[in-house]
C-alpha positions as CSV (number, residue, x, y, z in Angstrom):
1,M,99.3,265.7,26.7
2,T,97.2,265.3,29.8
3,I,98.3,262.3,32.0
4,S,97.9,261.6,35.7
5,A,100.9,261.5,37.9
6,D,100.3,257.8,38.6
7,R,100.1,256.9,35.0
8,A,103.1,258.9,34.1
9,F,105.1,257.1,36.8
10,L,104.4,253.8,35.2
11,L,105.1,255.0,31.7
12,Y,108.2,257.2,32.4
13,G,109.4,256.4,35.9
14,T,108.7,259.8,37.0
15,T,105.7,262.0,37.6
16,Q,107.2,264.8,35.6
17,V,105.5,265.0,32.2
18,E,107.0,266.8,29.2
19,P,104.8,269.8,28.4
20,A,102.8,269.6,25.3
21,P,104.4,271.5,22.4
22,T,102.8,274.7,21.0
23,E,101.6,274.0,17.4
24,L,102.5,276.6,15.0
25,K,101.2,276.9,11.5
26,A,101.5,279.3,8.5
27,G,99.8,277.8,5.4
28,R,101.5,274.5,4.6
29,L,104.4,275.3,6.9
30,T,104.1,273.9,10.5
31,A,106.4,273.4,13.5
32,K,106.3,272.6,17.1
33,L,107.6,275.0,19.8
34,T,109.1,273.1,22.7
35,G,111.0,275.0,25.4
36,G,112.3,277.8,23.0
37,A,113.3,275.3,20.3
38,L,111.4,274.3,17.1
39,R,110.8,270.6,16.5
40,R,109.5,268.8,13.4
41,I,109.4,271.7,11.0
42,A,107.3,270.3,8.1
43,Y,106.0,271.4,4.8
44,D,102.9,269.7,3.4
45,G,103.1,267.2,6.1
46,V,106.7,266.2,5.2
47,E,109.4,266.8,7.9
48,V,111.9,269.4,6.5
49,L,114.1,269.9,9.6
50,R,114.0,267.9,12.7
51,A,114.9,270.9,14.9
52,I,116.3,274.5,15.2
53,S,117.5,275.4,18.6
54,F,119.7,278.1,20.2
55,L,121.9,276.1,22.6
56,V,124.4,277.0,25.3
57,R,126.7,274.2,26.5
58,D,129.1,274.1,29.4
59,R,132.7,273.0,29.6
60,D,131.6,269.2,29.9
61,W,129.2,269.7,26.8
62,G,126.2,269.6,29.1
63,T,123.2,271.6,27.8
64,Y,121.7,274.5,29.8
65,D,118.0,274.1,30.1
66,P,116.9,277.8,31.1
67,A,113.4,278.7,31.9
68,L,111.6,280.9,29.3
69,S,110.4,284.5,30.3
70,D,108.2,287.0,28.4
71,L,107.1,284.3,26.1
72,T,104.4,285.5,23.5
73,V,102.9,283.5,20.6
74,E,101.0,285.3,17.8
75,Q,99.1,283.0,15.5
76,Q,97.4,284.1,12.3
77,P,96.2,281.9,9.4
78,E,99.3,282.8,7.3
79,K,101.8,283.9,9.8
80,F,103.0,283.2,13.4
81,I,105.5,285.2,15.6
82,V,107.0,283.9,18.7
83,R,109.1,286.0,21.2
84,Y,110.9,284.9,24.4
85,R,113.7,285.6,26.6
86,S,115.8,283.2,28.8
87,R,118.9,283.3,31.1
88,C,121.8,280.8,31.7
89,T,123.6,281.0,35.1
90,G,127.0,279.4,35.0
91,P,128.6,277.3,38.0
92,D,130.7,280.4,38.9
93,G,127.5,282.7,39.0
94,T,128.0,284.2,35.7
95,E,125.0,285.3,33.5
96,L,124.1,285.0,29.9
97,A,120.7,286.6,28.8
98,I,119.2,285.4,25.5
99,A,116.5,287.1,23.4
100,A,114.8,285.2,20.5
101,T,112.2,285.9,17.8
102,I,110.7,283.3,15.4
103,T,108.6,284.3,12.4
104,G,106.8,281.9,10.1
105,T,105.0,282.6,6.8
106,P,103.8,280.0,4.3
107,E,107.2,279.5,2.7
108,T,109.7,281.3,5.1
109,L,110.8,280.8,8.6
110,T,113.3,282.9,10.4
111,F,114.8,282.3,13.8
112,E,116.9,285.2,15.2
113,A,118.6,285.2,18.6
114,S,121.0,287.4,20.6
115,A,123.0,286.5,23.7
116,E,124.8,289.0,25.9
117,T,126.6,288.7,29.2
118,P,127.2,291.5,31.7
119,T,129.8,289.2,33.6
120,G,131.5,287.3,30.8
121,F,130.5,283.6,30.3
122,E,132.4,280.4,29.8
123,T,130.9,277.9,27.3
124,N,131.8,275.1,24.8
125,R,129.0,276.4,22.4
126,C,126.7,279.3,22.3
127,G,124.5,279.4,19.1
128,F,122.2,277.7,16.7
129,C,122.0,274.0,16.1
130,I,120.0,272.8,13.0
131,L,119.0,269.2,12.7
132,H,118.2,267.5,9.3
133,P,116.4,264.2,9.6
134,I,118.2,261.0,8.4
135,V,115.3,258.8,7.1
136,G,114.8,259.5,3.4
137,L,117.7,262.0,3.3
138,A,120.8,259.8,4.0
139,G,122.9,259.7,0.8
140,S,120.7,262.3,-1.0
141,P,121.9,265.2,-3.1
142,V,122.4,268.6,-1.5
143,T,123.8,272.0,-2.4
144,V,126.2,273.5,0.1
145,E,127.1,277.3,0.0
146,H,130.2,278.1,1.8
147,V,131.3,281.4,3.7
148,D,133.5,282.4,0.7
149,G,130.6,282.3,-1.6
150,S,131.6,279.1,-3.4
151,V,128.9,276.5,-4.1
152,E,129.4,272.7,-3.9
153,Q,127.0,270.0,-5.3
154,T,127.4,267.1,-3.1
155,H,125.5,264.3,-1.0
156,L,124.6,263.8,2.7
157,P,126.6,260.9,3.8
158,D,125.1,257.5,3.7
159,R,127.7,255.6,5.8
160,I,128.3,257.6,9.0
161,E,131.1,260.1,8.4
162,P,133.6,260.1,11.3
163,W,134.5,263.7,10.7
164,Q,132.6,266.7,9.6
165,P,131.2,266.3,6.1
166,F,130.9,270.1,5.5
167,K,132.7,272.9,6.8
168,D,132.7,276.7,6.5
169,M,129.0,276.6,5.7
170,R,126.5,279.4,5.0
171,A,123.7,277.6,3.6
172,I,122.4,274.1,2.6
173,T,119.7,273.1,0.2
174,H,117.8,269.8,-0.1
175,T,114.8,268.3,-1.8
176,V,111.8,267.8,0.5
177,L,109.7,266.0,-1.9
178,P,109.3,266.1,-5.8
179,G,109.1,269.8,-6.9
180,V,109.7,271.1,-3.3
181,T,113.2,272.3,-2.1
182,A,114.4,273.9,1.2
183,E,117.2,276.2,1.7
184,C,118.6,276.7,5.3
185,R,120.7,279.9,5.6
186,M,122.7,280.4,8.6
187,E,124.2,284.0,9.5
188,G,126.2,285.4,12.3
189,D,129.2,283.0,12.4
190,T,130.7,280.1,10.5
191,F,128.8,276.8,10.6
192,E,129.7,273.4,10.0
193,M,128.0,270.0,10.0
194,E,128.5,266.8,11.9
195,D,127.1,263.4,11.4
196,Q,125.2,262.9,14.7
197,R,124.4,259.3,13.8
198,N,127.9,258.7,15.4
199,W,126.2,259.1,18.7
200,S,123.0,257.4,17.6
201,D,121.2,260.7,17.1
202,A,118.8,260.6,14.2
203,S,120.0,263.7,12.5
204,Y,122.9,265.6,10.7
205,K,123.6,268.6,13.0
206,T,124.8,271.9,11.6
207,Y,126.1,273.9,14.4
208,V,128.3,276.8,15.4
209,R,131.1,277.3,16.1
210,P,133.9,275.3,14.3
211,L,135.4,272.6,16.5
212,A,138.9,273.4,15.4
213,L,138.5,276.6,17.5
214,P,139.5,276.3,21.1
215,W,136.8,275.3,23.7
216,P,135.8,276.1,26.3
217,Y,135.9,279.7,25.3
218,R,134.7,282.9,27.1
219,I,132.2,285.4,25.8
220,A,133.6,288.8,27.1
221,A,131.6,291.0,29.3
222,G,129.5,293.2,27.3
223,E,129.9,291.2,24.2
224,T,126.7,290.2,22.3
225,V,126.5,287.2,20.1
226,T,123.8,287.5,17.4
227,Q,122.8,284.9,14.9
228,K,119.9,284.2,12.3
229,I,118.6,281.1,10.7
230,T,116.4,281.5,7.6
231,L,114.5,278.6,6.1
232,D,113.1,279.2,2.5
233,I,110.8,276.7,0.9
234,R,110.4,276.8,-2.8
235,D,107.6,274.9,-4.2
236,A,107.4,274.5,-7.9
237,R,104.4,272.0,-8.1
238,D,101.1,272.9,-9.5
239,E,98.6,274.1,-7.0
240,S,96.2,271.2,-7.8
241,Q,98.6,268.7,-6.4
242,A,97.3,267.2,-3.2
243,M,98.7,268.0,0.1
244,Q,100.3,265.0,2.0
245,G,98.0,263.5,4.5
246,A,98.8,262.4,8.0
247,D,99.3,258.8,8.9
248,T,95.8,257.3,9.4
249,G,94.5,253.8,10.0
250,P,96.2,251.0,11.9
251,V,100.0,250.2,11.5
252,T,100.6,247.3,9.2
253,L,103.0,244.6,9.5
254,R,104.4,242.1,6.8
255,W,107.0,239.8,6.5
256,G,110.2,240.9,5.0
257,E,113.0,239.4,2.9
258,G,115.7,239.5,5.7
259,A,117.0,236.4,7.5
260,G,119.7,235.5,10.0
261,N,120.1,234.6,13.6
262,L,119.3,236.4,16.7
263,P,122.2,237.4,19.1
264,S,122.9,236.0,22.4
265,I,122.1,238.5,25.4
266,G,124.6,239.8,27.9
267,L,124.2,241.5,31.2
268,A,126.8,244.1,32.5
269,V,128.3,243.8,36.0
270,S,130.2,246.7,37.5
271,P,132.4,246.0,40.6
272,D,129.9,248.1,42.8
273,E,127.1,245.7,41.8
274,A,129.1,242.4,41.9
275,A,127.6,241.4,45.4
276,A,124.1,242.5,44.4
277,T,124.4,240.6,41.2
278,L,125.4,237.5,43.1
279,A,122.5,237.7,45.4
280,A,120.0,238.2,42.4
281,L,121.5,235.1,40.8
282,E,120.8,233.1,43.8
283,D,117.3,234.6,44.5
284,I,115.9,235.2,41.1
285,G,118.1,233.6,38.4
286,D,120.0,234.8,35.4
287,F,116.9,235.9,33.2
288,G,118.3,233.4,30.6
289,A,121.1,235.6,29.7
290,Q,124.1,234.0,27.9
291,E,126.8,236.2,29.2
292,L,127.9,238.4,32.0
293,L,130.1,241.3,30.9
294,L,132.4,242.2,33.8
295,H,133.8,245.7,34.0
296,F,137.4,246.1,35.2
297,D,139.3,249.4,35.3
298,P,142.5,249.6,37.3
299,D,142.5,253.4,37.0
300,A,139.3,253.4,39.0
301,G,140.9,251.2,41.8
302,H,139.7,247.8,40.6
303,G,142.0,245.1,41.7
304,R,142.2,241.7,43.3
305,G,139.2,242.4,45.4
306,T,137.3,243.1,42.2
307,I,138.3,239.9,40.5
308,E,137.6,237.8,43.3
309,A,134.1,239.2,43.4
310,F,133.8,238.3,39.9
311,A,135.0,234.9,40.6
312,A,132.2,234.4,43.2
313,L,129.8,235.2,40.4
314,G,131.4,232.6,38.1
315,H,130.9,229.9,40.6
316,H,127.1,230.6,40.5
317,Y,126.6,231.3,36.8
318,R,126.9,228.8,33.9
319,G,126.9,231.1,31.0
320,C,129.9,232.9,29.4
321,L,132.0,235.3,31.3
322,T,133.7,238.1,29.5
323,M,135.8,240.9,31.3
324,E,136.2,244.2,29.6
325,I,139.5,245.8,30.6
326,A,140.4,249.4,30.4
327,V,144.0,248.9,30.0
328,P,146.0,251.7,32.0
329,C,148.9,251.7,29.6
330,Q,151.1,253.3,32.3
331,R,153.6,250.4,32.5
332,P,155.0,247.9,30.1
333,L,151.9,246.3,28.6
334,G,153.1,242.8,29.3
335,E,153.5,243.6,32.9
336,E,149.9,245.1,33.2
337,M,148.2,242.3,31.4
338,E,150.1,239.5,33.0
339,E,149.3,240.9,36.4
340,I,145.6,240.9,35.7
341,A,145.7,237.4,34.2
342,A,147.6,236.1,37.1
343,V,145.2,237.4,39.6
344,A,142.2,236.0,37.6
345,H,143.8,232.6,37.6
346,E,144.5,232.8,41.4
347,A,141.0,233.8,42.0
348,G,139.7,231.1,40.0
349,L,137.7,233.5,37.5
350,P,136.6,231.3,34.6
351,L,136.8,233.7,31.7
352,D,135.7,232.9,28.3
353,A,136.9,236.3,26.7
354,V,138.4,239.4,27.5
355,L,137.6,242.8,25.6
356,V,140.6,245.1,25.9
357,S,140.9,248.8,25.1
358,P,143.4,251.5,26.4
359,S,141.8,253.5,29.2
360,V,142.5,256.6,27.3
361,D,140.4,255.7,24.2
362,R,137.3,256.0,26.3
363,Q,137.6,259.8,25.9
364,S,136.6,261.3,22.7
365,T,139.1,263.0,20.5
366,P,137.0,265.7,18.7
367,P,138.0,267.1,15.3
368,G,141.0,269.5,15.6
369,S,142.2,267.9,18.9
370,A,145.4,266.1,19.5
371,W,145.3,262.3,19.8
372,P,146.4,261.3,23.4
373,D,149.5,259.3,23.9
374,C,148.7,255.6,23.6
375,P,150.6,252.4,22.8
376,A,149.9,250.9,19.3
377,L,146.6,248.9,19.5
378,D,148.5,245.9,18.0
379,D,150.8,245.9,20.9
380,V,147.8,246.0,23.4
381,Y,146.2,243.2,21.6
382,T,149.5,241.2,21.6
383,A,150.0,241.6,25.4
384,A,146.4,240.5,26.0
385,K,146.8,237.4,23.8
386,T,150.0,236.5,25.5
387,A,148.6,236.9,29.0
388,F,145.2,235.1,28.1
389,P,146.5,232.5,25.6
390,A,143.4,230.1,26.1
391,I,140.5,232.4,25.6
392,F,139.1,234.9,23.0
393,V,140.6,238.3,22.9
394,G,138.2,241.1,21.5
395,G,138.8,244.8,20.9
396,G,137.1,248.0,20.0
397,M,135.9,250.7,22.2
398,L,134.4,250.8,25.8
399,S,132.6,253.9,24.7
400,Y,130.5,254.5,21.6
401,F,130.5,254.0,18.0
402,T,131.8,257.5,17.6
403,E,135.1,256.5,18.9
404,I,135.5,253.2,16.9
405,N,134.5,255.2,13.8
406,R,137.1,257.8,14.4
407,K,139.9,255.4,15.7
408,R,139.7,252.4,13.5
409,V,141.1,249.3,15.4
410,P,143.3,246.6,13.7
411,A,140.7,243.9,13.9
412,E,142.5,241.2,12.0
413,R,143.8,239.3,15.0
414,L,140.8,239.9,17.1
415,A,138.0,237.4,17.9
416,F,135.4,240.1,17.8
417,V,134.8,243.9,17.8
418,S,132.6,245.9,20.3
419,H,131.2,249.2,21.0
420,A,128.2,250.7,22.9
421,T,125.8,253.5,22.2
422,N,123.9,255.9,24.4
423,P,120.7,257.8,23.5
424,I,121.1,260.9,25.7
425,V,124.4,262.4,24.7
426,H,122.9,265.4,23.2
427,A,119.3,265.6,24.1
428,A,117.1,263.6,26.6
429,D,113.5,264.5,25.8
430,D,111.2,261.5,25.1
431,D,111.1,262.1,21.2
432,S,114.8,262.4,20.8
433,V,115.5,259.2,22.8
434,M,113.2,257.1,20.8
435,Q,114.4,258.7,17.5
436,T,117.8,257.5,18.2
437,L,116.6,254.0,17.2
438,E,116.3,255.3,13.5
439,A,120.2,255.6,13.7
440,L,121.0,252.1,14.7
441,P,120.6,250.4,11.3
442,F,123.1,253.2,9.9
443,I,125.6,252.4,12.8
444,T,125.5,248.6,12.2
445,R,125.8,249.1,8.4
446,S,128.7,251.5,8.8
447,L,130.5,249.1,11.2
448,R,130.0,246.3,8.8
449,A,131.4,248.4,6.0
450,I,134.6,248.9,8.0
451,Y,135.1,245.5,9.6
452,G,133.2,243.1,7.4
453,E,131.9,239.9,8.8
454,K,133.9,240.1,11.9
455,P,132.0,238.8,14.9
456,Y,130.3,241.9,16.3
457,R,128.9,242.7,19.8
458,I,127.2,245.8,21.0
459,G,126.8,247.0,24.6
460,P,126.3,247.9,27.3
461,S,123.7,250.2,25.7
462,T,121.3,251.8,28.1
463,I,119.3,254.9,28.4
464,P,121.3,256.2,31.3
465,M,124.9,257.0,30.6
466,R,127.7,254.9,32.5
467,Q,130.5,257.1,31.2
468,N,130.9,260.5,29.5
469,P,133.6,260.3,26.7
470,Y,133.0,264.1,26.0
471,G,133.5,265.6,29.5
472,S,134.9,264.9,32.9
473,R,131.9,263.2,34.2
474,T,128.4,262.0,33.8
475,M,125.6,264.3,35.1
476,D,123.9,263.7,38.5
477,N,120.2,263.3,38.3
478,P,118.9,263.2,41.9
479,Q,115.4,264.7,40.9
480,G,115.0,262.0,38.2
481,G,114.6,264.4,35.4
482,R,115.2,264.1,31.5
483,I,118.9,265.2,31.6
484,P,121.4,264.6,28.9
485,M,124.4,262.6,30.0
486,A,122.9,261.6,33.2
487,D,124.2,258.6,35.0
488,R,120.5,257.7,36.0
489,D,117.4,258.0,34.0
490,P,113.9,257.3,35.4
491,R,112.6,255.9,32.1
492,H,115.0,253.0,32.3
493,N,112.8,251.8,35.3
494,A,109.3,252.0,33.4
495,L,107.5,251.1,30.4
496,F,109.3,253.5,28.3
497,G,112.7,251.7,29.0
498,A,111.1,248.4,28.0
499,A,109.8,249.7,24.7
500,F,113.2,251.4,23.9
501,A,115.0,248.1,24.5
502,L,112.8,246.0,22.3
503,G,112.9,248.8,19.6
504,Y,116.6,248.7,19.9
505,A,116.9,244.8,19.5
506,A,114.5,245.1,16.4
507,R,116.6,247.8,14.8
508,V,119.8,245.8,15.1
509,A,118.4,242.2,14.4
510,G,119.4,242.2,10.7
511,V,123.1,242.7,11.1
512,G,124.1,239.3,12.5
513,L,125.2,240.4,16.0
514,E,127.0,237.9,18.1
515,R,126.0,239.5,21.4
516,L,123.8,242.4,22.6
517,T,123.9,243.8,26.0
518,L,121.0,246.2,27.0
519,S,121.2,246.2,30.8
520,A,122.9,245.1,34.0
521,M,121.1,242.8,36.4
522,T,121.0,245.2,39.4
523,G,121.5,248.8,40.1
524,P,120.5,251.9,38.1
525,F,121.2,250.1,34.7
526,G,119.5,246.7,35.9
527,L,116.5,244.7,35.8
528,I,115.4,244.8,39.4
529,A,113.6,247.6,40.9
530,G,115.0,249.8,43.7
531,P,113.2,252.1,46.2
532,G,111.0,254.9,44.8
533,E,110.3,253.3,41.5
534,P,107.1,252.4,39.7
535,M,107.7,248.8,40.6
536,P,107.9,247.6,44.2
537,E,111.4,247.4,45.5
538,G,112.9,244.0,44.7
539,A,110.5,243.3,41.8
540,L,111.0,243.2,38.2
541,R,111.3,246.3,36.0
542,P,109.5,246.1,32.8
543,L,112.8,245.8,30.9
544,A,113.4,242.5,32.6
545,H,110.6,240.9,30.7
546,V,112.0,242.3,27.3
547,V,115.5,241.0,28.2
548,Q,114.1,237.6,29.3
549,S,112.3,237.1,26.0
550,L,115.3,238.2,23.9
551,A,117.6,235.7,25.8
552,M,115.0,233.0,25.3
553,M,115.3,233.6,21.5
554,A,119.1,233.8,21.4
555,G,120.3,231.8,18.4
556,W,116.8,231.4,16.9
557,T,116.4,232.2,13.1
558,W,115.4,235.7,12.7
559,R,112.8,236.7,10.2
560,E,112.3,240.2,9.3
561,V,109.1,242.0,10.2
562,V,108.5,245.3,8.2
563,S,106.3,248.1,9.7
564,D,104.8,250.6,7.5
565,R,105.2,253.2,10.4
566,P,108.5,252.2,12.1
567,H,108.4,255.5,14.0
568,E,105.4,254.0,15.9
569,I,105.6,250.3,16.0
570,L,108.7,248.1,15.8
571,A,108.6,244.3,15.7
572,L,111.1,241.3,16.1
573,A,110.3,237.8,15.2
574,G,112.2,234.5,15.7
575,E,111.8,230.8,15.2
576,S,113.5,228.0,17.1
577,R,114.9,224.8,15.7
578,D,111.7,222.8,16.8
579,G,109.4,225.3,15.1
580,E,108.4,227.6,18.0
581,R,107.8,231.1,16.8
582,V,107.7,234.3,18.8
583,L,106.7,237.9,17.6
584,L,107.5,240.8,19.8
585,L,106.0,244.2,19.3
586,A,106.8,247.5,20.9
587,N,104.7,250.7,20.7
588,I,107.5,253.3,20.8
589,T,105.0,256.3,21.2
590,P,102.9,258.0,23.9
591,E,99.8,257.3,22.0
592,T,97.6,254.2,21.6
593,S,98.2,252.5,18.4
594,E,96.2,250.0,16.3
595,V,98.2,247.3,14.7
596,D,97.1,245.2,11.7
597,L,98.7,241.7,11.7
598,S,96.6,240.1,9.0
599,A,99.4,240.0,6.4
600,L,101.5,237.8,8.9
601,G,99.1,234.9,8.8
602,L,99.0,234.2,12.5
603,A,96.9,231.2,13.8
604,D,96.2,230.1,17.3
605,A,98.7,232.4,18.6
606,S,99.1,233.0,22.4
607,L,99.2,236.7,23.4
608,A,100.6,238.5,26.4
609,I,100.6,242.2,26.8
610,L,102.8,244.4,29.1
611,D,101.3,247.8,29.5
612,E,100.1,250.2,32.0
613,T,97.2,247.8,33.0
614,T,99.4,244.8,33.6
615,V,102.8,246.1,34.5
616,L,102.4,245.9,38.4
617,E,101.2,242.3,38.2
618,A,104.3,241.6,35.7
619,A,106.6,243.0,38.3
620,H,106.0,239.8,40.3
621,D,106.6,237.8,37.2
622,R,102.8,237.3,36.4
623,I,101.6,238.1,32.9
624,D,98.3,236.5,31.9
625,E,98.1,235.0,28.3
626,A,95.0,235.0,26.1
627,T,94.4,233.7,22.6
628,F,95.0,236.3,19.8
629,T,91.9,236.4,17.7
630,G,93.2,239.2,15.5
631,P,93.7,240.5,12.9
632,Q,94.1,243.8,14.8
633,L,95.8,244.5,18.1
634,T,95.5,247.6,20.4
635,L,98.8,248.6,21.9
636,R,98.7,251.3,24.7
637,P,101.6,253.8,25.1
638,Y,105.1,252.1,25.2
639,A,103.3,248.7,25.4
640,I,105.0,245.3,24.6
641,A,103.2,242.5,23.0
642,R,104.4,238.9,22.9
643,L,102.7,236.5,20.4
644,G,103.7,232.8,20.3
645,W,102.7,230.0,17.9
646,R,104.2,226.9,16.5
647,N,105.2,226.5,12.8
648,A,102.5,224.4,11.0
């Protein structure tokens, strides 16, 4: 992709542009080579595997991103061969050298890699990860061959499986399309699969090594790790059958059957941002948000001063105030909760609800690990209800769906359940982040399967990670790169972040959420630009316009809009009680898209577009409106469109 630095800054918040992948082709088999990994491995135009990569992770599950050397790509009509080397350097100066060879023929793909260390090397994982896509495969039949030679006829999970659905794997076979199957064989170690939808990844991940084994572990000096992945395509179709064509023509939208109500919108407030949030409330307003979600963590030193700062916010904000409390559970629960409640009362903090969760539950408990000591959740909720008898008490997890899926909370006495998500737990490239939107309907449907119609809240869910349940820290990102588990992400500040947030809201609209929190008001998770960003300091980030529109539509009747290519265009529509209708569209790709709205029957609609040509004016809250003359609409990369009309 050729793109200017200035344009990249508006789209991604950074002048760093991801290098274009190398297209590989052998007959009907195609793949994209990106940084030593294979992406979108397809046969006859249909995605077979989302990725194959040889990964090395550190003790905090951070992924090394070594530069490639000696890269060669040989491309012939019916064959391709790729070779490269790379080197990982540990924090203690240790070295791990990797050599890889990838070979593709029309019906077979092999990926071989070896890693050796002259010094010894500490890692949580060193080996292959294979990603199967979820759309079209969730719940479908597969054949699993185990390391002992036994064969199991089973299914990929439809609801999100909290633990590994398959262990001790040697191969897995699935149907690609009628008459075409794919076997993925894994050699060199014992593999197992986890359901990465837990973390909102759009994949099932088969990986090495089993999580029941200790980690981190050390590869000994002089030891060589060698593994091989073989993908065999078996095509039993008649040769006369047509090949699958690529998506062409405009994306079409139509009304669906789903209906419900749109959630209210929250804004997160950390103690560090309380003063800046107060100033923003006074200078700019609350963006129409219905709730401030106040983060309180005594283990992080939050105390009376924090609650007093929150109380000052309460005097200037007329919406709901919910305080999420990471309960230390170090003293009798009644003492801890009564102390917090007493300080809140003395400070005059007008809370509407508290969301309580033991502090220790923010850390993940992977398969094979011992659950940390923690009081019974019923006791935590009882203490909270006793201390805060006049307000709602909610529970769940202050971390991600993974944790609430693995540690089911007793929700019978709770007013609501809640969790967050984060799209950069495992990968942070642009495609992977946007693909996480595919997993959200599976997350919400799985949550509903567990907790029924219990009022349900999601957030804060942002691109940057506010906490890392899988390691000791989030990752610093001073250069503004695309880094997994980073505490800041430049795309949050740019059009990409706005498109992601609207796509998120569209994907969860049908589940009947009570509240959705997609940002803070200020700071690295917020709506107001800081120094060195695409928007002028103090102006509005593109995300602000999405949050403001969603807040305006809170409580409106949701009407489903179906996109025939949801990996390109997502849409959200709502209708107010007095007949006002709004349709929001997001282009979630780096390419310009044509959208056909003729099936929606819009008439006399106003149109405003937020894209690279209007975003700087929009930063000062100026977006020009025009009349939509349709039926087609052109959306530039990561553009947002807002159409408004009244019900006849």
